[in-house]
LUMKOLPA-175713 format. One record per residue (C-alpha): chain; y negated, x, z; residue number from 1. Coordinates in steps of 0.25 Angstrom, whole numbers. Layout:
N
+------+-------+-------+-------+-----+
! unit !     y !     x !     z ! pos !
+------+-------+-------+-------+-----+
!    A !     Y !     X !     Z ! NUM !
...
+------+-------+-------+-------+-----+
***
This chain:
497
+------+-------+-------+-------+-----+
! unit !     y !     x !     z ! pos !
+------+-------+-------+-------+-----+
!    A !   -94 !   -93 !   252 !   1 !
!    A !  -101 !   -99 !   239 !   2 !
!    A !  -104 !   -85 !   234 !   3 !
!    A !   -90 !   -81 !   236 !   4 !
!    A !   -84 !   -93 !   229 !   5 !
!    A !   -94 !   -90 !   217 !   6 !
!    A !   -89 !   -76 !   216 !   7 !
!    A !   -74 !   -80 !   216 !   8 !
!    A !   -77 !   -91 !   206 !   9 !
!    A !   -84 !   -81 !   197 !  10 !
!    A !   -73 !   -71 !   198 !  11 !
!    A !   -63 !   -81 !   195 !  12 !
!    A !   -71 !   -86 !   183 !  13 !
!    A !   -73 !   -71 !   178 !  14 !
!    A !   -58 !   -69 !   179 !  15 !
!    A !   -55 !   -82 !   172 !  16 !
!    A !   -65 !   -80 !   161 !  17 !
!    A !   -58 !   -70 !   152 !  18 !
!    A !   -45 !   -78 !   151 !  19 !
!    A !   -50 !   -88 !   141 !  20 !
!    A !   -58 !   -77 !   133 !  21 !
!    A !   -45 !   -68 !   132 !  22 !
!    A !   -37 !   -80 !   128 !  23 !
!    A !   -47 !   -83 !   116 !  24 !
!    A !   -49 !   -69 !   112 !  25 !
!    A !   -39 !   -62 !   102 !  26 !
!    A !   -39 !   -48 !    97 !  27 !
!    A !   -45 !   -47 !    84 !  28 !
!    A !   -44 !   -33 !    80 !  29 !
!    A !   -33 !   -23 !    76 !  30 !
!    A !   -31 !    -8 !    75 !  31 !
!    A !   -21 !    -5 !    63 !  32 !
!    A !   -16 !     9 !    60 !  33 !
!    A !   -14 !    15 !    46 !  34 !
!    A !    -8 !    28 !    42 !  35 !
!    A !   -17 !    31 !    31 !  36 !
!    A !   -32 !    30 !    30 !  37 !
!    A !   -37 !    24 !    16 !  38 !
!    A !   -45 !    33 !     8 !  39 !
!    A !   -55 !    22 !     5 !  40 !
!    A !   -56 !     7 !     6 !  41 !
!    A !   -56 !     3 !    -9 !  42 !
!    A !   -42 !    -1 !   -13 !  43 !
!    A !   -45 !    -3 !   -27 !  44 !
!    A !   -48 !    12 !   -30 !  45 !
!    A !   -38 !    20 !   -22 !  46 !
!    A !   -23 !    19 !   -20 !  47 !
!    A !   -21 !    22 !    -5 !  48 !
!    A !   -13 !    11 !     1 !  49 !
!    A !   -21 !    13 !    14 !  50 !
!    A !   -33 !     6 !     7 !  51 !
!    A !   -26 !    -7 !     6 !  52 !
!    A !   -21 !    -6 !    20 !  53 !
!    A !   -35 !    -7 !    25 !  54 !
!    A !   -42 !   -15 !    14 !  55 !
!    A !   -33 !   -25 !     7 !  56 !
!    A !   -35 !   -39 !    11 !  57 !
!    A !   -44 !   -34 !    22 !  58 !
!    A !   -56 !   -29 !    15 !  59 !
!    A !   -52 !   -32 !     1 !  60 !
!    A !   -45 !   -44 !    -5 !  61 !
!    A !   -37 !   -46 !   -18 !  62 !
!    A !   -35 !   -58 !   -27 !  63 !
!    A !   -21 !   -59 !   -21 !  64 !
!    A !   -15 !   -56 !    -8 !  65 !
!    A !    -1 !   -49 !    -6 !  66 !
!    A !     6 !   -55 !     6 !  67 !
!    A !    16 !   -49 !    16 !  68 !
!    A !    28 !   -54 !     8 !  69 !
!    A !    22 !   -49 !    -5 !  70 !
!    A !    18 !   -62 !   -10 !  71 !
!    A !     4 !   -64 !   -16 !  72 !
!    A !    -6 !   -74 !   -11 !  73 !
!    A !   -21 !   -78 !   -15 !  74 !
!    A !   -32 !   -70 !    -9 !  75 !
!    A !   -45 !   -68 !   -17 !  76 !
!    A !   -38 !   -76 !   -28 !  77 !
!    A !   -34 !   -90 !   -24 !  78 !
!    A !   -24 !   -92 !   -35 !  79 !
!    A !   -19 !   -86 !   -48 !  80 !
!    A !   -11 !   -89 !   -60 !  81 !
!    A !    -4 !   -81 !   -70 !  82 !
!    A !    -1 !   -83 !   -85 !  83 !
!    A !    14 !   -84 !   -89 !  84 !
!    A !    14 !   -70 !   -95 !  85 !
!    A !     8 !   -64 !   -82 !  86 !
!    A !    -4 !   -58 !   -89 !  87 !
!    A !   -15 !   -67 !   -85 !  88 !
!    A !   -19 !   -70 !   -70 !  89 !
!    A !   -30 !   -80 !   -66 !  90 !
!    A !   -35 !   -79 !   -52 !  91 !
!    A !   -43 !   -90 !   -45 !  92 !
!    A !   -52 !   -83 !   -35 !  93 !
!    A !   -55 !   -87 !   -21 !  94 !
!    A !   -69 !   -93 !   -20 !  95 !
!    A !   -80 !   -90 !    -9 !  96 !
!    A !   -75 !   -76 !    -7 !  97 !
!    A !   -85 !   -65 !    -4 !  98 !
!    A !   -85 !   -50 !    -3 !  99 !
!    A !   -89 !   -43 !    10 ! 100 !
!    A !  -102 !   -39 !     4 ! 101 !
!    A !  -106 !   -53 !     1 ! 102 !
!    A !  -102 !   -53 !   -14 ! 103 !
!    A !   -94 !   -65 !   -19 ! 104 !
!    A !   -80 !   -63 !   -24 ! 105 !
!    A !   -77 !   -68 !   -37 ! 106 !
!    A !   -70 !   -65 !   -50 ! 107 !
!    A !   -80 !   -55 !   -54 ! 108 !
!    A !   -76 !   -46 !   -42 ! 109 !
!    A !   -61 !   -47 !   -46 ! 110 !
!    A !   -64 !   -44 !   -60 ! 111 !
!    A !   -73 !   -32 !   -56 ! 112 !
!    A !   -62 !   -27 !   -46 ! 113 !
!    A !   -51 !   -28 !   -56 ! 114 !
!    A !   -59 !   -21 !   -67 ! 115 !
!    A !   -63 !   -10 !   -58 ! 116 !
!    A !   -48 !    -8 !   -54 ! 117 !
!    A !   -45 !    -6 !   -69 ! 118 !
!    A !   -57 !     3 !   -73 ! 119 !
!    A !   -54 !    17 !   -79 ! 120 !
!    A !   -60 !    23 !   -66 ! 121 !
!    A !   -52 !    14 !   -57 ! 122 !
!    A !   -44 !    21 !   -46 ! 123 !
!    A !   -37 !     8 !   -42 ! 124 !
!    A !   -22 !    11 !   -39 ! 125 !
!    A !   -18 !    -1 !   -47 ! 126 !
!    A !   -28 !     2 !   -59 ! 127 !
!    A !   -17 !     0 !   -69 ! 128 !
!    A !   -15 !   -15 !   -64 ! 129 !
!    A !   -30 !   -18 !   -66 ! 130 !
!    A !   -30 !   -11 !   -80 ! 131 !
!    A !   -19 !   -20 !   -84 ! 132 !
!    A !   -29 !   -32 !   -84 ! 133 !
!    A !   -32 !   -35 !   -98 ! 134 !
!    A !   -45 !   -42 !   -93 ! 135 !
!    A !   -50 !   -48 !   -80 ! 136 !
!    A !   -58 !   -61 !   -82 ! 137 !
!    A !   -67 !   -68 !   -72 ! 138 !
!    A !   -69 !   -82 !   -79 ! 139 !
!    A !   -76 !   -87 !   -67 ! 140 !
!    A !   -79 !   -82 !   -53 ! 141 !
!    A !   -66 !   -88 !   -47 ! 142 !
!    A !   -56 !   -84 !   -58 ! 143 !
!    A !   -51 !   -70 !   -62 ! 144 !
!    A !   -41 !   -69 !   -74 ! 145 !
!    A !   -33 !   -56 !   -76 ! 146 !
!    A !   -27 !   -54 !   -89 ! 147 !
!    A !   -16 !   -42 !   -89 ! 148 !
!    A !   -11 !   -33 !  -100 ! 149 !
!    A !     3 !   -36 !   -96 ! 150 !
!    A !    10 !   -46 !   -86 ! 151 !
!    A !     9 !   -43 !   -72 ! 152 !
!    A !    18 !   -52 !   -63 ! 153 !
!    A !    13 !   -45 !   -50 ! 154 !
!    A !    -2 !   -46 !   -52 ! 155 !
!    A !    -5 !   -56 !   -41 ! 156 !
!    A !     2 !   -46 !   -31 ! 157 !
!    A !    -5 !   -34 !   -37 ! 158 !
!    A !   -18 !   -40 !   -36 ! 159 !
!    A !   -16 !   -41 !   -21 ! 160 !
!    A !   -15 !   -26 !   -19 ! 161 !
!    A !   -27 !   -18 !   -14 ! 162 !
!    A !   -30 !   -13 !   -28 ! 163 !
!    A !   -33 !   -27 !   -32 ! 164 !
!    A !   -44 !   -29 !   -21 ! 165 !
!    A !   -56 !   -36 !   -26 ! 166 !
!    A !   -69 !   -28 !   -23 ! 167 !
!    A !   -84 !   -32 !   -24 ! 168 !
!    A !   -90 !   -26 !   -36 ! 169 !
!    A !  -103 !   -21 !   -29 ! 170 !
!    A !   -96 !   -14 !   -18 ! 171 !
!    A !   -83 !    -9 !   -25 ! 172 !
!    A !   -89 !     5 !   -27 ! 173 !
!    A !   -90 !     7 !   -12 ! 174 !
!    A !   -77 !     0 !    -7 ! 175 !
!    A !   -70 !    13 !    -4 ! 176 !
!    A !   -79 !    14 !     9 ! 177 !
!    A !   -86 !     1 !    10 ! 178 !
!    A !   -76 !    -9 !     5 ! 179 !
!    A !   -80 !   -23 !     2 ! 180 !
!    A !   -70 !   -34 !     0 ! 181 !
!    A !   -67 !   -49 !     2 ! 182 !
!    A !   -57 !   -47 !    13 ! 183 !
!    A !   -58 !   -51 !    28 ! 184 !
!    A !   -62 !   -37 !    33 ! 185 !
!    A !   -73 !   -27 !    31 ! 186 !
!    A !   -73 !   -12 !    34 ! 187 !
!    A !   -79 !    -9 !    47 ! 188 !
!    A !   -78 !     6 !    50 ! 189 !
!    A !   -70 !    17 !    44 ! 190 !
!    A !   -68 !    30 !    52 ! 191 !
!    A !   -62 !    39 !    42 ! 192 !
!    A !   -49 !    45 !    47 ! 193 !
!    A !   -48 !    36 !    58 ! 194 !
!    A !   -50 !    21 !    57 ! 195 !
!    A !   -56 !     9 !    49 ! 196 !
!    A !   -60 !    -4 !    54 ! 197 !
!    A !   -60 !   -18 !    47 ! 198 !
!    A !   -69 !   -29 !    52 ! 199 !
!    A !   -67 !   -44 !    49 ! 200 !
!    A !   -77 !   -49 !    39 ! 201 !
!    A !   -84 !   -61 !    45 ! 202 !
!    A !   -87 !   -67 !    31 ! 203 !
!    A !   -73 !   -66 !    26 ! 204 !
!    A !   -69 !   -80 !    19 ! 205 !
!    A !   -58 !   -82 !    30 ! 206 !
!    A !   -63 !   -74 !    41 ! 207 !
!    A !   -58 !   -84 !    52 ! 208 !
!    A !   -44 !   -81 !    48 ! 209 !
!    A !   -46 !   -66 !    50 ! 210 !
!    A !   -41 !   -63 !    65 ! 211 !
!    A !   -45 !   -48 !    66 ! 212 !
!    A !   -59 !   -45 !    66 ! 213 !
!    A !   -57 !   -30 !    66 ! 214 !
!    A !   -46 !   -20 !    61 ! 215 !
!    A !   -46 !    -6 !    64 ! 216 !
!    A !   -37 !     3 !    56 ! 217 !
!    A !   -34 !    17 !    61 ! 218 !
!    A !   -28 !    28 !    52 ! 219 !
!    A !   -17 !    35 !    59 ! 220 !
!    A !    -8 !    44 !    50 ! 221 !
!    A !     0 !    51 !    60 ! 222 !
!    A !    13 !    44 !    63 ! 223 !
!    A !    13 !    47 !    78 ! 224 !
!    A !    -1 !    43 !    79 ! 225 !
!    A !     2 !    29 !    73 ! 226 !
!    A !    13 !    27 !    83 ! 227 !
!    A !     4 !    31 !    95 ! 228 !
!    A !    -7 !    22 !    90 ! 229 !
!    A !     2 !    10 !    90 ! 230 !
!    A !     8 !    13 !   103 ! 231 !
!    A !    -5 !    15 !   110 ! 232 !
!    A !   -11 !     2 !   104 ! 233 !
!    A !   -22 !     9 !    97 ! 234 !
!    A !   -16 !     3 !    84 ! 235 !
!    A !   -12 !   -12 !    83 ! 236 !
!    A !    -4 !   -11 !    70 ! 237 !
!    A !     1 !     0 !    61 ! 238 !
!    A !     6 !    -5 !    47 ! 239 !
!    A !    15 !     5 !    40 ! 240 !
!    A !    15 !    14 !    53 ! 241 !
!    A !    24 !    27 !    53 ! 242 !
!    A !    38 !    23 !    53 ! 243 !
!    A !    41 !    34 !    64 ! 244 !
!    A !    38 !    26 !    76 ! 245 !
!    A !    42 !    12 !    72 ! 246 !
!    A !    54 !    11 !    81 ! 247 !
!    A !    46 !    12 !    94 ! 248 !
!    A !    37 !     1 !    90 ! 249 !
!    A !    49 !    -8 !    87 ! 250 !
!    A !    53 !    -7 !   102 ! 251 !
!    A !    39 !    -8 !   107 ! 252 !
!    A !    35 !   -23 !   111 ! 253 !
!    A !    20 !   -21 !   108 ! 254 !
!    A !    23 !   -19 !    93 ! 255 !
!    A !    28 !   -26 !    81 ! 256 !
!    A !    35 !   -18 !    70 ! 257 !
!    A !    35 !   -23 !    56 ! 258 !
!    A !    43 !   -16 !    46 ! 259 !
!    A !    40 !   -21 !    32 ! 260 !
!    A !    45 !   -19 !    18 ! 261 !
!    A !    36 !   -14 !     7 ! 262 !
!    A !    34 !   -11 !    -8 ! 263 !
!    A !    31 !     3 !    -6 ! 264 !
!    A !    38 !    15 !   -13 ! 265 !
!    A !    38 !    28 !    -6 ! 266 !
!    A !    41 !    39 !   -16 ! 267 !
!    A !    41 !    54 !   -19 ! 268 !
!    A !    31 !    54 !   -30 ! 269 !
!    A !    34 !    65 !   -40 ! 270 !
!    A !    23 !    70 !   -50 ! 271 !
!    A !    30 !    69 !   -63 ! 272 !
!    A !    18 !    75 !   -70 ! 273 !
!    A !    22 !    89 !   -64 ! 274 !
!    A !    33 !    97 !   -69 ! 275 !
!    A !    45 !    97 !   -66 ! 276 !
!    A !    43 !    84 !   -60 ! 277 !
!    A !    41 !    78 !   -74 ! 278 !
!    A !    56 !    80 !   -75 ! 279 !
!    A !    64 !    68 !   -71 ! 280 !
!    A !    76 !    77 !   -66 ! 281 !
!    A !    67 !    84 !   -56 ! 282 !
!    A !    62 !    71 !   -51 ! 283 !
!    A !    76 !    66 !   -50 ! 284 !
!    A !    79 !    79 !   -42 ! 285 !
!    A !    68 !    76 !   -33 ! 286 !
!    A !    73 !    61 !   -31 ! 287 !
!    A !    88 !    66 !   -29 ! 288 !
!    A !    83 !    76 !   -18 ! 289 !
!    A !    77 !    64 !   -10 ! 290 !
!    A !    86 !    57 !     1 ! 291 !
!    A !    79 !    44 !     2 ! 292 !
!    A !    85 !    40 !    15 ! 293 !
!    A !    81 !    53 !    22 ! 294 !
!    A !    67 !    51 !    17 ! 295 !
!    A !    66 !    36 !    22 ! 296 !
!    A !    72 !    40 !    36 ! 297 !
!    A !    63 !    53 !    37 ! 298 !
!    A !    50 !    48 !    31 ! 299 !
!    A !    50 !    34 !    36 ! 300 !
!    A !    60 !    32 !    47 ! 301 !
!    A !    69 !    24 !    38 ! 302 !
!    A !    58 !    14 !    34 ! 303 !
!    A !    61 !    13 !    19 ! 304 !
!    A !    71 !     9 !     8 ! 305 !
!    A !    75 !    19 !    -3 ! 306 !
!    A !    70 !    16 !   -17 ! 307 !
!    A !    73 !    23 !   -30 ! 308 !
!    A !    61 !    18 !   -38 ! 309 !
!    A !    46 !    14 !   -37 ! 310 !
!    A !    50 !     0 !   -33 ! 311 !
!    A !    55 !    -6 !   -20 ! 312 !
!    A !    66 !   -15 !   -14 ! 313 !
!    A !    62 !   -30 !   -14 ! 314 !
!    A !    53 !   -29 !   -27 ! 315 !
!    A !    56 !   -37 !   -39 ! 316 !
!    A !    67 !   -30 !   -47 ! 317 !
!    A !    70 !   -19 !   -37 ! 318 !
!    A !    82 !   -11 !   -40 ! 319 !
!    A !    88 !     0 !   -31 ! 320 !
!    A !    86 !    13 !   -39 ! 321 !
!    A !    89 !    23 !   -27 ! 322 !
!    A !   102 !    27 !   -33 ! 323 !
!    A !    95 !    32 !   -46 ! 324 !
!    A !    90 !    45 !   -39 ! 325 !
!    A !    99 !    46 !   -26 ! 326 !
!    A !    98 !    57 !   -16 ! 327 !
!    A !   106 !    69 !   -22 ! 328 !
!    A !   101 !    83 !   -19 ! 329 !
!    A !   112 !    90 !   -28 ! 330 !
!    A !   107 !    81 !   -40 ! 331 !
!    A !    93 !    85 !   -37 ! 332 !
!    A !    96 !   100 !   -38 ! 333 !
!    A !   104 !    97 !   -51 ! 334 !
!    A !    92 !    89 !   -57 ! 335 !
!    A !    82 !   101 !   -54 ! 336 !
!    A !    92 !   110 !   -60 ! 337 !
!    A !    93 !   102 !   -73 ! 338 !
!    A !    78 !   101 !   -74 ! 339 !
!    A !    77 !   116 !   -74 ! 340 !
!    A !    70 !   117 !   -60 ! 341 !
!    A !    71 !   130 !   -53 ! 342 !
!    A !    72 !   127 !   -38 ! 343 !
!    A !    65 !   127 !   -29 ! 344 !
!    A !    55 !   117 !   -36 ! 345 !
!    A !    42 !   118 !   -29 ! 346 !
!    A !    35 !   104 !   -28 ! 347 !
!    A !    23 !    99 !   -20 ! 348 !
!    A !    25 !    87 !   -10 ! 349 !
!    A !    12 !    80 !    -7 ! 350 !
!    A !    13 !    71 !     5 ! 351 !
!    A !     2 !    60 !     9 ! 352 !
!    A !     0 !    57 !    24 ! 353 !
!    A !    10 !    45 !    26 ! 354 !
!    A !    22 !    49 !    35 ! 355 !
!    A !    32 !    44 !    25 ! 356 !
!    A !    26 !    55 !    15 ! 357 !
!    A !    24 !    66 !    25 ! 358 !
!    A !    38 !    64 !    32 ! 359 !
!    A !    45 !    60 !    19 ! 360 !
!    A !    39 !    73 !    12 ! 361 !
!    A !    46 !    82 !    22 ! 362 !
!    A !    59 !    75 !    19 ! 363 !
!    A !    57 !    76 !     4 ! 364 !
!    A !    53 !    91 !     5 ! 365 !
!    A !    66 !    94 !    12 ! 366 !
!    A !    75 !    85 !     3 ! 367 !
!    A !    69 !    92 !   -10 ! 368 !
!    A !    71 !   106 !    -4 ! 369 !
!    A !    86 !   103 !    -4 ! 370 !
!    A !    86 !   102 !   -19 ! 371 !
!    A !    76 !   114 !   -22 ! 372 !
!    A !    63 !   107 !   -22 ! 373 !
!    A !    52 !   113 !   -13 ! 374 !
!    A !    42 !   102 !   -10 ! 375 !
!    A !    30 !   108 !    -4 ! 376 !
!    A !    23 !    97 !     5 ! 377 !
!    A !     8 !    95 !     5 ! 378 !
!    A !     3 !    85 !    15 ! 379 !
!    A !   -10 !    78 !     9 ! 380 !
!    A !   -19 !    67 !    14 ! 381 !
!    A !   -19 !    54 !     8 ! 382 !
!    A !   -32 !    56 !     0 ! 383 !
!    A !   -26 !    69 !    -6 ! 384 !
!    A !   -13 !    63 !   -10 ! 385 !
!    A !   -20 !    51 !   -17 ! 386 !
!    A !   -30 !    60 !   -25 ! 387 !
!    A !   -20 !    72 !   -28 ! 388 !
!    A !    -7 !    65 !   -30 ! 389 !
!    A !    -9 !    50 !   -33 ! 390 !
!    A !   -23 !    47 !   -39 ! 391 !
!    A !   -22 !    42 !   -53 ! 392 !
!    A !   -27 !    53 !   -63 ! 393 !
!    A !   -27 !    62 !   -51 ! 394 !
!    A !   -21 !    76 !   -51 ! 395 !
!    A !    -7 !    71 !   -46 ! 396 !
!    A !    -6 !    84 !   -39 ! 397 !
!    A !     8 !    83 !   -32 ! 398 !
!    A !    22 !    85 !   -35 ! 399 !
!    A !    29 !    76 !   -25 ! 400 !
!    A !    23 !    66 !   -15 ! 401 !
!    A !    28 !    55 !    -6 ! 402 !
!    A !    20 !    42 !    -6 ! 403 !
!    A !    23 !    27 !    -4 ! 404 !
!    A !    18 !    18 !   -15 ! 405 !
!    A !    15 !     5 !    -8 ! 406 !
!    A !    11 !    -5 !   -19 ! 407 !
!    A !    21 !   -15 !   -25 ! 408 !
!    A !    22 !   -17 !   -40 ! 409 !
!    A !    17 !    -3 !   -43 ! 410 !
!    A !    27 !     1 !   -54 ! 411 !
!    A !    15 !     0 !   -63 ! 412 !
!    A !    11 !    13 !   -57 ! 413 !
!    A !    22 !    21 !   -64 ! 414 !
!    A !    16 !    17 !   -77 ! 415 !
!    A !     3 !    23 !   -74 ! 416 !
!    A !     1 !    36 !   -81 ! 417 !
!    A !    -8 !    42 !   -70 ! 418 !
!    A !     1 !    38 !   -59 ! 419 !
!    A !     4 !    49 !   -50 ! 420 !
!    A !    19 !    50 !   -52 ! 421 !
!    A !    16 !    54 !   -66 ! 422 !
!    A !    28 !    45 !   -71 ! 423 !
!    A !    25 !    42 !   -86 ! 424 !
!    A !    36 !    34 !   -92 ! 425 !
!    A !    34 !    25 !  -105 ! 426 !
!    A !    48 !    19 !  -102 ! 427 !
!    A !    43 !    14 !   -88 ! 428 !
!    A !    30 !    10 !   -93 ! 429 !
!    A !    36 !     1 !  -103 ! 430 !
!    A !    46 !    -5 !   -93 ! 431 !
!    A !    35 !    -8 !   -84 ! 432 !
!    A !    27 !   -15 !   -94 ! 433 !
!    A !    40 !   -23 !   -97 ! 434 !
!    A !    41 !   -27 !   -82 ! 435 !
!    A !    27 !   -32 !   -81 ! 436 !
!    A !    28 !   -40 !   -94 ! 437 !
!    A !    41 !   -47 !   -89 ! 438 !
!    A !    36 !   -60 !   -83 ! 439 !
!    A !    50 !   -65 !   -77 ! 440 !
!    A !    53 !   -59 !   -64 ! 441 !
!    A !    68 !   -56 !   -67 ! 442 !
!    A !    64 !   -48 !   -79 ! 443 !
!    A !    54 !   -40 !   -72 ! 444 !
!    A !    64 !   -37 !   -61 ! 445 !
!    A !    74 !   -32 !   -71 ! 446 !
!    A !    64 !   -23 !   -77 ! 447 !
!    A !    59 !   -18 !   -63 ! 448 !
!    A !    73 !   -13 !   -61 ! 449 !
!    A !    72 !    -5 !   -74 ! 450 !
!    A !    59 !     1 !   -69 ! 451 !
!    A !    65 !     5 !   -56 ! 452 !
!    A !    77 !    12 !   -62 ! 453 !
!    A !    68 !    19 !   -72 ! 454 !
!    A !    59 !    25 !   -61 ! 455 !
!    A !    71 !    29 !   -53 ! 456 !
!    A !    77 !    36 !   -66 ! 457 !
!    A !    64 !    43 !   -69 ! 458 !
!    A !    63 !    48 !   -55 ! 459 !
!    A !    48 !    44 !   -55 ! 460 !
!    A !    47 !    47 !   -40 ! 461 !
!    A !    56 !    50 !   -28 ! 462 !
!    A !    57 !    35 !   -24 ! 463 !
!    A !    60 !    35 !    -9 ! 464 !
!    A !    59 !    22 !    -1 ! 465 !
!    A !    52 !     9 !     1 ! 466 !
!    A !    45 !    10 !    14 ! 467 !
!    A !    46 !     0 !    25 ! 468 !
!    A !    33 !    -1 !    33 ! 469 !
!    A !    33 !    -2 !    48 ! 470 !
!    A !    21 !    -9 !    54 ! 471 !
!    A !    19 !    -8 !    69 ! 472 !
!    A !     9 !   -19 !    76 ! 473 !
!    A !     5 !   -24 !    89 ! 474 !
!    A !    14 !   -36 !    91 ! 475 !
!    A !     2 !   -45 !    93 ! 476 !
!    A !    -3 !   -42 !    80 ! 477 !
!    A !     0 !   -52 !    69 ! 478 !
!    A !    -1 !   -53 !    54 ! 479 !
!    A !     3 !   -39 !    51 ! 480 !
!    A !    12 !   -38 !    39 ! 481 !
!    A !    26 !   -33 !    40 ! 482 !
!    A !    29 !   -32 !    25 ! 483 !
!    A !    21 !   -22 !    16 ! 484 !
!    A !    20 !   -28 !     2 ! 485 !
!    A !     8 !   -18 !     1 ! 486 !
!    A !    -1 !   -10 !    10 ! 487 !
!    A !   -11 !   -19 !    17 ! 488 !
!    A !   -15 !   -24 !    31 ! 489 !
!    A !   -20 !   -38 !    30 ! 490 !
!    A !   -28 !   -39 !    42 ! 491 !
!    A !   -32 !   -54 !    39 ! 492 !
!    A !   -18 !   -58 !    44 ! 493 !
!    A !   -18 !   -49 !    57 ! 494 !
!    A !   -21 !   -55 !    70 ! 495 !
!    A !   -17 !   -54 !    85 ! 496 !
!    A !    -8 !   -64 !    92 ! 497 !
+------+-------+-------+-------+-----+
***
């Protein structure tokens, strides 16, 4: 009898034992999906937005941090002040911060990072910003003073982007594959073509606040595979997922669907260094052939707002310029005739992997064909697109392409002589200098309106739409951003309920 009671008691204890353990444990890992795999892990030497999606605020940190609402907060800088003319900024740095290789973070690392970004051989996507620094001074270990050649009212925001990541001098050369930063996560494993793992860095200065100990990022480019991975539970979150399957997730109680705005501009890039695309009449003909609504409906299932310039609704000084180059196929034909073009005009159309580009490219080719332009589609991988079409001082070997520029405040790109669009306007360059030299916001807003109208009139590109980015997540996952002021995934804020 005693033996039987002992067995029953043991069994009861065994059954009861896991309950308090389960109550105390909480899931501390997550699997996230991404459409594109980054070509490397150094955001200071390449333009691919996928690098920031993995590394920004996770491996690397910046002086400032851009919040979900677009506001700017301290990060590696505790505070900053600006001179009245907005040409000198003084940053007080956070003390006691270390890099993941044990080296100390200080003003010398900031000075090294910014001067490296501005160097002649730099491939930083915002090289022109750092070259606009007259000098970078480090008067002591905890202070950095930036003196600019011209006023820059948006500098705190710009320095919160991935291109402003602070790198450790000794490890900078190998950051592409062996990244070293000051952030809460370190690179674990990277299986090229498949997945990448980030592990929580135990020595992070605020490690106790980081809830996820492991983040696995799976690279899934195919839209159907993205949907399947979410439905099966293989992926817990998919920021900027394909728009194709959003409706079914809205009706599935297992998921939360976040649809956020952005500062991105999806465009048909036109290579103005090639004939006859250097003729504004030909560019205007291309724009007149484009039905933006059909493009938005067909390429991104309606998740977009039409734009007429390289600027987005909600930004300072935004004006609606979609009426400058409206959809008008007959006008397109007349403009081609005025430019002396014998149709059919044969052009190449290089398309990178994102669905908006591939699906949009099919629609664009059909629309152009109606006005006498044969756009021959060539699908290319992301690395090819970056090296052949986009790279500064690269071959810019394309006629037309479709891409989404995701960075805010990037009108400056159109002043750069080696920018891949080939737009080179002394009038626009002078106007841009006037914009950044105007300290009062109302004055800048008016000039920004002038800039948008100029870009629309010059038909610098086929301005299509401002995308809305849908994100699908497990409903128990918290801290994932809805709004997309820039491409990033701040895993330090993610947790399970």
